[in-house]
C-alpha positions as CSV (number, residue, x, y, z in Angstrom):
1,M,-0.1,0.0,0.0
2,S,1.3,3.5,-0.9
3,I,1.7,6.0,1.6
4,F,0.1,8.4,-0.8
5,Q,-3.2,7.2,-1.8
6,D,-4.9,10.5,-2.7
7,I,-4.2,12.6,-6.0
8,Y,-3.0,15.9,-5.0
9,D,-4.2,19.0,-6.8
10,V,-0.7,20.5,-6.8
11,I,2.7,18.9,-5.9
12,V,5.6,21.5,-5.4
13,V,9.0,20.2,-5.5
14,G,11.6,22.0,-3.6
15,G,11.3,24.0,-0.3
16,G,13.2,27.2,-1.1
17,H,11.7,30.8,-1.6
18,A,9.9,29.8,-4.8
19,G,8.5,26.5,-3.5
20,S,7.4,28.0,-0.2
21,E,5.5,30.7,-1.9
22,A,4.1,28.3,-4.5
23,A,3.0,25.9,-1.9
24,A,1.4,28.7,0.3
25,A,-0.5,30.2,-2.6
26,A,-2.0,27.0,-4.0
27,A,-2.9,25.6,-0.6
28,N,-4.5,29.1,0.4
29,L,-6.5,29.0,-2.6
30,G,-8.0,25.8,-1.7
31,S,-5.9,23.3,-3.7
32,K,-4.8,19.9,-1.9
33,T,-1.2,20.6,-1.9
34,L,2.2,18.7,-1.2
35,L,5.4,20.2,-0.7
36,V,8.2,17.7,-1.3
37,T,11.8,18.9,-0.3
38,M,15.0,17.2,0.5
39,S,15.3,18.8,4.1
40,L,12.3,20.0,6.0
41,Q,14.8,21.7,8.4
42,N,16.0,24.0,5.5
43,I,12.6,25.3,4.3
44,A,13.1,28.9,2.9
45,Q,16.8,28.7,3.7
46,M,18.7,32.0,3.1
47,S,21.4,30.2,1.1
48,C,23.4,33.4,0.3
49,N,23.0,36.8,2.1
50,P,20.8,37.2,5.2
51,A,18.7,40.0,3.6
52,M,15.5,40.6,1.8
53,G,14.7,43.4,-0.6
54,G,17.0,46.1,-2.1
55,I,16.9,47.9,-5.5
56,A,13.7,46.7,-7.3
57,K,13.9,43.6,-5.2
58,G,12.2,45.4,-2.5
59,Q,9.4,46.4,-4.9
60,I,8.9,42.8,-5.6
61,V,8.6,41.7,-1.9
62,R,5.9,44.5,-1.5
63,E,4.2,42.9,-4.5
64,I,4.2,39.6,-3.1
65,D,2.8,40.9,0.0
66,A,0.1,42.8,-1.8
67,L,-0.9,39.6,-3.7
68,G,-1.2,37.6,-0.3
69,G,2.2,35.9,-0.2
70,Y,4.1,35.4,3.0
71,S,7.7,36.9,2.1
72,G,6.8,40.3,3.4
73,I,5.4,39.2,6.6
74,V,8.3,36.6,7.3
75,S,10.7,39.5,6.6
76,D,9.1,42.0,8.9
77,E,9.0,39.4,11.8
78,T,12.6,38.3,11.5
79,A,14.3,41.6,10.6
80,I,17.2,43.0,12.5
81,Q,17.5,46.1,10.5
82,F,15.4,48.1,8.0
83,K,16.6,50.7,5.4
84,M,14.7,52.5,2.6
85,L,17.3,52.8,-0.2
86,N,17.5,55.6,-2.6
87,K,15.6,58.1,-0.6
88,S,17.5,61.0,-2.2
89,K,16.0,60.1,-5.5
90,G,12.3,60.1,-6.6
91,P,9.9,57.7,-5.2
92,A,10.1,55.4,-8.3
93,M,13.6,54.5,-6.9
94,W,12.7,54.1,-3.3
95,S,13.4,50.4,-2.4
96,P,13.0,48.8,1.1
97,R,15.5,46.3,2.3
98,V,15.9,44.4,5.6
99,Q,18.6,42.7,7.2
100,S,17.4,39.3,8.4
101,D,17.9,36.9,11.1
102,R,18.7,34.0,9.1
103,M,17.7,31.2,11.3
104,R,14.5,32.8,12.6
105,F,13.6,33.6,8.9
106,A,13.5,29.8,8.1
107,E,11.8,29.0,11.2
108,K,9.1,31.6,10.7
109,W,8.6,30.3,7.2
110,R,8.1,26.8,8.4
111,L,5.7,27.7,11.1
112,M,3.5,29.6,8.7
113,L,3.5,26.9,6.1
114,E,2.7,24.3,8.9
115,G,-0.4,26.7,9.8
116,T,-1.5,26.7,6.3
117,P,-4.7,24.6,5.6
118,N,-4.7,22.1,2.7
119,L,-0.8,21.7,2.8
120,D,1.0,18.5,3.4
121,F,4.8,17.8,3.6
122,Y,7.0,15.2,2.7
123,Q,10.9,14.8,2.9
124,E,12.6,13.0,0.2
125,M,14.3,13.6,-3.2
126,V,12.3,13.7,-6.3
127,K,14.2,11.8,-8.9
128,G,11.7,11.8,-11.8
129,L,8.6,13.0,-13.3
130,I,5.4,11.1,-14.5
131,I,4.4,12.4,-17.9
132,E,1.7,10.8,-20.1
133,N,0.7,12.1,-23.4
134,N,2.4,15.5,-22.8
135,E,0.6,15.9,-19.4
136,I,2.1,15.9,-16.0
137,K,0.6,13.2,-13.8
138,G,2.9,13.3,-10.8
139,V,6.5,12.6,-9.5
140,V,8.6,9.7,-8.5
141,T,10.9,9.9,-5.3
142,S,14.2,8.2,-4.8
143,L,12.5,5.5,-3.0
144,G,10.5,4.7,-6.0
145,I,7.3,6.1,-4.6
146,E,4.8,7.5,-7.1
147,I,2.8,10.5,-6.1
148,R,0.2,11.6,-8.4
149,A,-1.1,15.1,-9.0
150,K,-3.1,17.3,-11.5
151,A,-0.2,19.9,-11.6
152,V,3.5,20.1,-10.5
153,V,5.6,23.0,-9.8
154,L,9.3,22.5,-10.0
155,T,11.3,24.9,-7.8
156,N,14.6,23.1,-7.6
157,G,17.0,26.0,-7.1
158,T,20.7,25.2,-7.5
159,F,20.1,21.6,-6.8
160,L,19.6,19.9,-10.3
161,N,22.9,18.2,-10.8
162,G,24.6,20.7,-8.5
163,L,28.4,20.9,-8.5
164,I,30.2,22.9,-5.8
165,H,33.8,24.3,-6.6
166,I,36.4,25.5,-4.0
167,G,39.7,26.0,-5.7
168,E,40.9,22.6,-7.3
169,K,38.2,20.7,-5.4
170,Q,34.7,20.0,-6.7
171,F,32.1,17.8,-5.4
172,G,28.3,17.3,-5.9
173,G,25.9,19.4,-3.8
174,G,23.0,21.7,-3.9
175,R,24.4,24.1,-1.4
176,A,27.0,23.6,1.4
177,G,26.3,20.5,3.4
178,E,23.4,19.3,1.2
179,S,23.5,16.6,-1.7
180,A,22.5,17.6,-5.2
181,A,19.3,16.3,-6.9
182,Y,19.5,13.9,-9.7
183,G,17.1,12.5,-12.3
184,I,14.7,15.4,-13.1
185,T,17.0,17.0,-15.8
186,E,17.2,13.7,-17.5
187,D,13.5,13.3,-17.6
188,L,12.9,16.8,-18.9
189,V,15.5,16.5,-21.7
190,R,13.9,13.2,-22.6
191,A,10.6,15.0,-22.9
192,G,12.1,17.3,-25.3
193,F,13.2,20.3,-23.1
194,E,16.4,22.2,-23.6
195,A,18.5,22.6,-20.7
196,G,21.7,24.6,-19.8
197,R,24.1,25.3,-17.0
198,M,24.5,28.4,-14.9
199,K,26.8,29.3,-11.8
200,T,26.4,31.5,-8.7
201,G,28.7,31.9,-5.8
202,T,28.7,32.9,-2.2
203,P,31.4,34.4,0.2
204,P,32.8,32.9,3.4
205,R,31.1,33.0,6.7
206,V,33.3,34.1,9.6
207,D,33.2,34.5,13.3
208,G,32.1,37.9,14.3
209,R,34.1,37.7,17.6
210,S,37.3,37.5,15.6
211,L,36.6,41.0,13.9
212,D,37.7,44.4,14.9
213,Y,34.6,46.8,14.2
214,S,36.4,49.8,15.3
215,K,38.4,49.7,11.9
216,M,35.2,49.7,9.9
217,N,32.4,52.2,9.2
218,E,29.2,51.5,11.1
219,E,26.1,51.2,8.8
220,K,22.9,51.9,11.0
221,G,19.3,51.3,9.9
222,D,16.7,54.1,9.4
223,D,15.9,56.3,12.3
224,L,12.2,55.8,11.5
225,P,12.1,52.2,10.1
226,A,9.1,51.2,7.9
227,K,8.2,47.5,7.2
228,F,7.4,45.4,4.1
229,S,3.9,44.1,4.7
230,Y,0.8,46.2,4.0
231,S,-1.1,44.2,6.7
232,D,-1.4,45.1,10.3
233,V,0.1,41.7,11.3
234,T,3.5,43.0,11.6
235,K,5.1,46.2,13.3
236,P,8.0,48.3,12.5
237,L,11.4,47.6,14.3
238,V,11.9,49.3,17.6
239,K,15.6,48.1,17.9
240,Q,18.1,47.5,15.1
241,K,21.4,45.9,14.7
242,S,24.3,47.6,12.8
243,C,26.0,46.4,9.8
244,H,29.6,47.6,9.0
245,M,31.5,48.3,5.8
246,T,35.3,48.0,5.1
247,Y,37.3,47.8,1.8
248,T,39.7,45.6,0.0
249,S,43.2,47.0,-0.9
250,L,45.9,46.6,-3.4
251,E,47.6,44.1,-1.0
252,V,44.4,42.0,-1.0
253,H,44.1,42.0,-4.7
254,D,47.7,40.9,-5.1
255,I,47.1,37.9,-2.7
256,L,44.0,36.9,-4.5
257,R,45.8,37.2,-7.9
258,E,48.2,34.6,-6.7
259,G,45.5,32.1,-6.7
260,F,44.0,32.8,-10.0
261,D,45.8,29.7,-11.5
262,R,44.0,27.5,-9.0
263,S,40.6,29.4,-9.6
264,P,37.9,27.1,-11.4
265,M,36.8,30.4,-13.1
266,F,40.1,31.0,-14.7
267,N,41.4,27.5,-15.4
268,G,38.4,26.5,-17.4
269,R,36.7,24.0,-14.9
270,I,33.7,26.4,-14.7
271,Q,32.1,27.0,-18.2
272,S,28.8,28.4,-17.3
273,L,28.0,32.0,-16.8
274,G,27.5,33.6,-13.4
275,P,25.6,36.7,-12.4
276,R,27.0,39.8,-14.1
277,Y,25.7,42.2,-11.5
278,C,27.0,40.1,-8.4
279,P,30.4,39.1,-9.5
280,S,33.0,37.2,-7.5
281,I,35.8,39.1,-5.9
282,E,38.3,37.6,-8.3
283,D,36.1,38.6,-11.2
284,K,35.9,42.1,-9.9
285,I,39.6,42.7,-9.4
286,N,40.1,41.1,-12.8
287,R,37.5,43.1,-14.7
288,F,38.3,46.4,-12.8
289,A,42.0,46.1,-12.5
290,D,42.2,50.0,-12.2
291,K,40.2,50.1,-8.9
292,E,42.4,50.2,-5.8
293,R,39.7,48.9,-3.5
294,H,36.1,47.3,-3.2
295,Q,33.5,47.7,-0.6
296,L,32.8,44.8,1.6
297,F,29.6,44.8,3.8
298,V,29.9,43.0,7.1
299,E,26.4,41.6,7.7
300,P,25.3,39.9,11.0
301,E,23.4,36.6,10.3
302,G,21.1,37.3,13.3
303,W,20.3,38.8,16.7
304,D,22.1,36.3,18.7
305,T,24.6,34.3,16.5
306,V,28.1,35.6,16.0
307,E,28.1,34.2,12.4
308,V,28.8,37.0,9.9
309,Y,28.3,37.2,6.2
310,V,31.0,39.1,4.2
311,N,29.0,40.6,1.4
312,G,31.1,41.6,-1.6
313,F,33.6,38.7,-1.3
314,S,32.0,35.9,-3.3
315,T,34.6,33.5,-4.5
316,S,35.5,30.0,-5.6
317,L,39.4,30.5,-4.8
318,P,41.1,27.9,-2.8
319,E,40.1,28.3,1.0
320,D,43.8,29.1,2.0
321,V,43.9,32.0,-0.6
322,Q,40.5,33.3,0.7
323,F,41.6,33.1,4.3
324,K,45.0,34.8,3.5
325,A,43.4,37.6,1.4
326,L,40.7,38.4,4.1
327,R,43.3,38.6,6.8
328,S,44.7,41.5,5.0
329,V,41.4,43.4,5.1
330,A,41.0,46.2,7.6
331,G,39.2,44.7,10.7
332,F,39.8,41.1,9.6
333,E,43.3,40.7,10.8
334,N,42.4,37.9,13.2
335,V,39.5,36.5,11.2
336,K,38.2,33.0,11.9
337,F,36.3,31.0,9.3
338,F,33.0,29.4,9.8
339,R,33.1,28.2,6.3
340,A,34.8,28.9,3.0
341,G,33.2,30.7,-0.1
342,Y,32.3,28.5,-2.9
343,A,30.8,28.6,-6.5
344,I,28.0,26.2,-7.7
345,E,27.2,25.1,-11.0
346,Y,23.6,23.7,-11.7
347,D,21.0,23.0,-14.4
348,Y,18.4,25.4,-15.6
349,F,16.0,25.5,-18.4
350,P,15.8,28.5,-20.8
351,P,12.6,30.2,-19.8
352,T,11.4,30.7,-23.4
353,Q,10.0,27.2,-23.1
354,L,7.3,28.7,-20.7
355,Q,4.1,30.4,-21.0
356,H,3.3,33.7,-19.1
357,T,1.6,31.4,-16.4
358,L,5.0,29.7,-15.9
359,E,3.5,26.5,-17.2
360,T,5.7,24.7,-19.8
361,K,4.7,24.8,-23.5
362,L,5.7,21.2,-23.8
363,V,4.0,19.4,-20.8
364,S,0.6,20.6,-19.7
365,G,0.3,21.1,-15.9
366,L,4.0,21.4,-15.4
367,Y,5.4,24.7,-14.0
368,F,8.7,26.1,-13.4
369,A,9.7,28.6,-10.8
370,G,13.0,30.2,-9.4
371,Q,16.5,29.3,-10.4
372,I,15.4,26.6,-12.7
373,N,14.3,29.4,-15.0
374,G,17.7,31.1,-14.9
375,T,17.1,33.9,-12.2
376,T,19.1,34.8,-9.2
377,G,17.9,36.1,-5.9
378,Y,15.4,35.1,-3.2
379,E,12.9,37.9,-4.3
380,E,12.8,37.0,-7.9
381,A,12.4,33.2,-7.0
382,A,9.5,33.9,-4.4
383,A,7.7,36.0,-7.0
384,Q,7.9,33.3,-9.6
385,G,6.9,30.6,-7.0
386,L,3.8,32.7,-6.0
387,M,2.7,33.1,-9.6
388,A,3.2,29.5,-10.3
389,G,1.4,28.3,-7.3
390,I,-1.6,30.6,-8.1
391,N,-1.8,29.6,-11.9
392,A,-1.4,25.9,-11.1
393,H,-4.5,26.2,-8.8
394,L,-6.4,28.1,-11.4
395,K,-5.7,25.6,-14.1
396,V,-6.6,22.6,-11.9
397,N,-10.0,24.3,-11.2
398,E,-10.4,25.3,-14.8
399,K,-10.2,29.0,-14.2
400,N,-8.8,31.9,-16.0
401,P,-5.0,32.4,-15.4
402,L,-3.6,35.4,-13.5
403,I,-1.0,37.1,-15.7
404,L,0.5,40.4,-14.6
405,K,1.3,43.0,-17.3
406,R,4.4,45.1,-17.4
407,D,2.6,48.3,-16.3
408,E,1.1,46.2,-13.4
409,A,4.0,44.9,-11.5
410,Y,7.8,44.3,-11.6
411,I,6.7,40.7,-11.2
412,G,5.0,41.1,-14.7
413,V,8.2,42.7,-16.0
414,L,10.3,39.8,-14.6
415,I,8.1,37.0,-16.0
416,D,7.6,38.7,-19.4
417,D,11.4,39.3,-19.7
418,L,12.1,35.8,-19.1
419,I,9.4,34.4,-21.4
420,T,10.1,36.7,-24.2
421,K,13.8,37.3,-24.2
422,G,15.1,34.4,-22.3
423,T,18.4,34.7,-20.4
424,E,21.9,33.2,-20.9
425,E,23.1,34.5,-17.5
426,P,21.5,34.6,-14.1
427,Y,18.6,37.1,-14.4
428,R,18.4,39.8,-11.6
429,M,15.7,42.5,-11.5
430,F,16.7,46.3,-11.6
431,T,14.4,49.3,-11.7
432,S,16.0,50.0,-15.1
433,R,14.3,46.9,-16.5
434,A,10.8,48.4,-15.9
435,E,9.7,51.0,-18.5
436,Y,6.9,52.1,-16.2
437,R,8.7,52.4,-12.9
438,T,6.9,55.6,-11.9
439,L,3.8,53.5,-11.8
440,L,5.4,50.5,-10.2
441,R,6.5,52.1,-7.0
442,Q,7.0,50.3,-3.7
443,D,4.4,52.4,-1.9
444,N,1.5,51.5,-4.2
445,A,1.8,47.7,-4.7
446,D,-1.2,47.1,-2.7
447,I,-3.4,49.5,-4.7
448,R,-2.2,48.0,-8.0
449,L,-2.4,44.2,-6.9
450,T,-4.6,43.4,-4.0
451,P,-7.9,43.9,-6.1
452,L,-6.5,41.3,-8.6
453,S,-5.6,38.9,-5.8
454,H,-8.9,39.3,-3.9
455,A,-10.8,38.6,-7.2
456,I,-9.2,35.1,-7.4
457,G,-9.6,34.5,-3.7
458,L,-6.1,34.9,-2.2
459,A,-6.1,38.5,-0.7
460,S,-8.4,38.5,2.1
461,D,-11.4,40.9,2.5
462,K,-9.6,42.7,5.4
463,R,-6.7,43.2,3.0
464,L,-8.9,44.7,0.4
465,K,-10.7,46.9,2.9
466,R,-7.4,48.1,4.3
467,M,-6.2,49.0,0.8
468,E,-9.4,50.8,-0.2
469,Q,-9.3,52.9,2.9
470,K,-5.7,54.0,2.3
471,L,-6.7,54.8,-1.3
472,S,-9.7,56.7,-0.5
473,E,-8.0,58.7,2.5
474,S,-5.0,59.7,0.3
475,E,-7.2,60.7,-2.6
476,K,-9.3,63.0,-0.1
477,M,-6.0,64.5,1.3
478,V,-4.8,65.4,-2.3
479,Q,-8.4,67.0,-2.9
480,F,-8.0,69.0,0.3
481,F,-4.7,70.3,-1.0
482,K,-6.4,71.2,-4.3
483,E,-9.2,73.1,-2.7
484,T,-7.8,74.7,0.3
485,S,-5.7,78.0,0.2
486,V,-2.8,79.0,2.4
487,A,-2.3,82.7,3.5
488,V,0.6,84.6,2.6
489,G,1.7,85.2,6.1
490,E,1.7,81.4,7.0
491,I,3.5,80.1,3.8
492,N,6.1,82.7,3.1
493,P,8.3,82.0,6.2
494,I,8.2,78.4,5.2
495,L,9.3,79.3,1.6
496,E,12.0,81.6,2.7
497,S,13.4,78.9,5.0
498,K,13.8,76.5,2.1
499,G,15.2,78.9,-0.5
500,S,12.0,79.0,-2.6
501,A,10.4,82.1,-4.1
502,T,7.8,83.7,-1.9
503,V,4.1,84.5,-2.9
504,S,2.4,87.8,-3.1
505,Q,-1.2,86.5,-2.6
506,S,-2.7,83.3,-1.0
507,D,-2.5,80.3,-3.3
508,K,-3.7,76.7,-3.3
509,M,-1.7,74.3,-1.2
510,F,-1.5,71.8,-4.0
511,K,0.5,74.3,-6.1
512,V,2.8,75.3,-3.1
513,F,3.4,71.5,-2.2
514,S,4.3,70.8,-5.8
515,R,7.5,72.7,-5.5
516,P,10.5,70.5,-5.2
517,Q,11.9,72.2,-2.3
518,I,8.7,71.7,-0.1
519,D,8.1,68.4,1.6
520,L,5.4,67.0,3.9
521,D,7.2,68.2,6.9
522,D,7.1,71.7,5.7
523,M,3.3,71.4,4.9
524,M,2.7,70.2,8.4
525,K,3.9,73.5,9.9
526,I,0.5,74.9,8.2
527,S,-2.2,74.9,11.0
528,A,-4.9,73.6,8.4
529,V,-2.7,70.8,7.3
530,K,-1.8,69.8,10.8
531,N,-5.5,69.8,11.9
532,Y,-6.7,67.8,8.8
533,V,-4.0,65.1,9.6
534,E,-4.9,64.9,13.3
535,T,-8.7,65.1,12.8
536,H,-8.5,62.3,10.4
537,Q,-6.0,60.2,12.2
538,L,-3.9,59.5,9.0
539,D,-0.9,57.1,9.3
540,T,2.4,57.4,7.6
541,E,1.2,55.3,4.6
542,I,-1.5,57.5,3.7
543,L,0.5,60.7,4.1
544,E,3.3,59.2,1.9
545,Q,0.8,58.2,-0.7
546,A,-0.8,61.7,-0.8
547,E,2.6,63.4,-1.0
548,I,3.6,61.3,-4.1
549,Q,0.4,62.0,-5.7
550,V,0.9,65.7,-5.3
551,K,4.6,66.0,-6.1
552,Y,4.6,63.6,-9.1
553,S,1.2,63.8,-10.6
554,G,2.5,64.9,-13.9
555,Y,5.0,62.2,-14.2
556,I,2.5,59.6,-13.1
557,E,-0.1,60.8,-15.6
558,K,2.3,60.9,-18.5
559,E,3.5,57.4,-17.8
560,R,0.1,56.1,-17.4
561,N,-0.8,57.5,-21.0
562,N,2.2,55.9,-22.4
563,A,1.2,52.6,-20.8
564,D,-2.3,52.8,-22.1
565,K,-1.1,53.3,-25.7
566,L,1.1,50.3,-25.6
567,T,-1.6,48.3,-24.0
568,R,-3.7,48.4,-27.3
569,L,-1.0,46.1,-28.6
570,E,-1.6,43.8,-25.8
571,D,-5.2,43.5,-27.0
572,V,-4.1,42.4,-30.4
573,K,-3.8,38.6,-29.8
574,I,-1.8,36.2,-32.2
575,P,-3.6,32.8,-32.7
576,A,-1.7,30.0,-31.1
577,D,-1.5,28.1,-34.5
578,F,-0.5,31.1,-36.4
579,N,1.7,30.1,-39.5
580,Y,4.6,32.5,-39.6
581,D,6.0,30.7,-42.7
582,L,3.2,32.3,-44.8
583,I,4.7,35.8,-44.2
584,K,7.6,35.9,-46.7
585,S,8.4,39.5,-45.9
586,L,9.3,38.6,-42.3
587,S,13.0,38.7,-41.4
588,Y,14.4,35.2,-41.1
589,E,15.4,36.0,-37.5
590,A,11.9,37.2,-36.5
591,R,10.4,34.2,-38.2
592,E,12.4,31.8,-36.3
593,K,12.0,33.5,-32.9
594,F,8.2,33.8,-33.4
595,K,7.9,30.1,-34.1
596,R,10.1,29.3,-31.1
597,I,8.6,31.6,-28.5
598,K,5.1,31.8,-29.8
599,P,4.2,35.2,-28.6
600,V,0.7,35.6,-27.5
601,T,0.2,39.3,-28.5
602,I,1.6,41.8,-30.8
603,S,3.1,43.8,-27.9
604,Q,5.0,40.5,-26.7
605,A,6.2,40.0,-30.1
606,S,7.6,43.5,-30.3
607,R,9.7,42.9,-27.2
608,I,11.5,39.8,-28.5
609,S,15.3,40.4,-29.0
610,G,16.2,40.7,-32.7
611,V,12.5,41.6,-34.0
612,S,12.4,45.1,-35.8
613,P,9.7,47.4,-36.0
614,S,9.3,46.5,-39.7
615,D,8.6,42.9,-38.6
616,I,5.8,44.1,-36.4
617,S,4.4,46.2,-39.1
618,V,4.4,43.3,-41.4
619,L,2.6,41.1,-38.9
620,L,0.0,43.8,-38.2
621,I,-0.7,44.1,-41.9
622,Y,-0.9,40.4,-42.4
623,M,-3.4,40.1,-39.5
624,G,-5.7,42.8,-41.0
625,R,-4.6,45.7,-38.6
């Protein structure tokens, strides 16, 4: 008798950030879900740096939270420091980031998942897939157990045929101390999938007791920390732990160069591409030989542990070279290692083989999410897992999929980039990848996405009501600024103090507030504004939203108009069986890419690398447009 008699609605393979979000989403929507992972002790493990968010990544975590995912709540409840990055720039660039307690982060994730209805767990390696007539039917474990399901989400991270490199040494592994996973790649290749290899790396972990922090720069959190989650479940930090910053030197670089001939990156043992925007220390000093130093961020791994993450020192050099070089860094003269840094190579599957739902084109009911799609980063993985879990549930229940557009979410940009353009190096999200980043701010993710999530049953009524109240109150405050005038005697002293031109007569507050020199703190000195805020008991979120809507209304409206124009091309659908060979005037490159990627709309077709405007014009004419 099998220990699994039921057919699950959704099986999620892998318990990392993608798998955890996928399992939570499918189960919370009502699907009978099984999470299969090689180690229940390492659910949502922070394999690399102990932090969530950052440039563009913080926007993604806010979006996950707005959609009803868990990452924002877990990040808030296990944070040891909060920073809003890029505050000196416009709000489109503001990006929240937390330093996390690594052990508590994984613990909180596991407890939240165990408290999720409809979710079962099983610890074992999945070694194969059950595919019949191009449909997924379940998985096979290393013990030969067949577990049946209507949909399967693969979130294997760096485990598929994972190979760890430290200098001349290499050994199989999914990450330090854990074995690699074998069998799934081979099954997928037999089913017709194209596979590739990528690499990523991680720095040494060191003993914080052996560091001299007096030789480093202290990096504190925000004086008034915010939080990720829009819900009232979490609260901002009241105490924070500092990080520190130090630098490499020419001496450090010389020591590192001595080991280049033993580096798997330079002697040819690693052939695959690593993340361009998070290079190893040896790659940095090789590519930027003119730089005399590079920043190293010294990040504590938690409230109570002494383990420290050396951000900026990812390496696959021999451990003795790593150690010698770090001992020449200011503050690290007596450093003790917890473990050496390493590089890891693993299998991935070019994401052009997926639909926008993250379901594979070749096998119905099979979904890929996370590093299996060629991405890097917890946040990118979690976002894909959430969307794959949602869409697996919707497919099983024969409902319309949830596909986020590029003007709706960074998650939409991420998935569209992967599906449409593919990636040959680990994909990382940046604000520059989003053409509508003024619309896709971290402050309004709930306004953009909670209604969509509520409509499919994931975001709760309470979430929706909270969002609607925030939107209503901020709109009322904007209207208050438009309708209310301020007297000359009250506003001119404020303008003078900020070096802004004074006024000769009373003027509407909206016009005054729109000046770049004037901020909300200045406006709060006006008695009418202060009384309005106190009377309506407005919180920081509402005040921030109102300020952005006043000061950036012109930019927001312009970007919205541009997005609406391009949305018209999203409405022009391309039939799934469209025969591109019939259009002789298409360029050869466009024809081949259209046939391989199978764009769903004219807008998607226009974003494919190598497709020219003339190719799109020809396509539109042929379709009668």
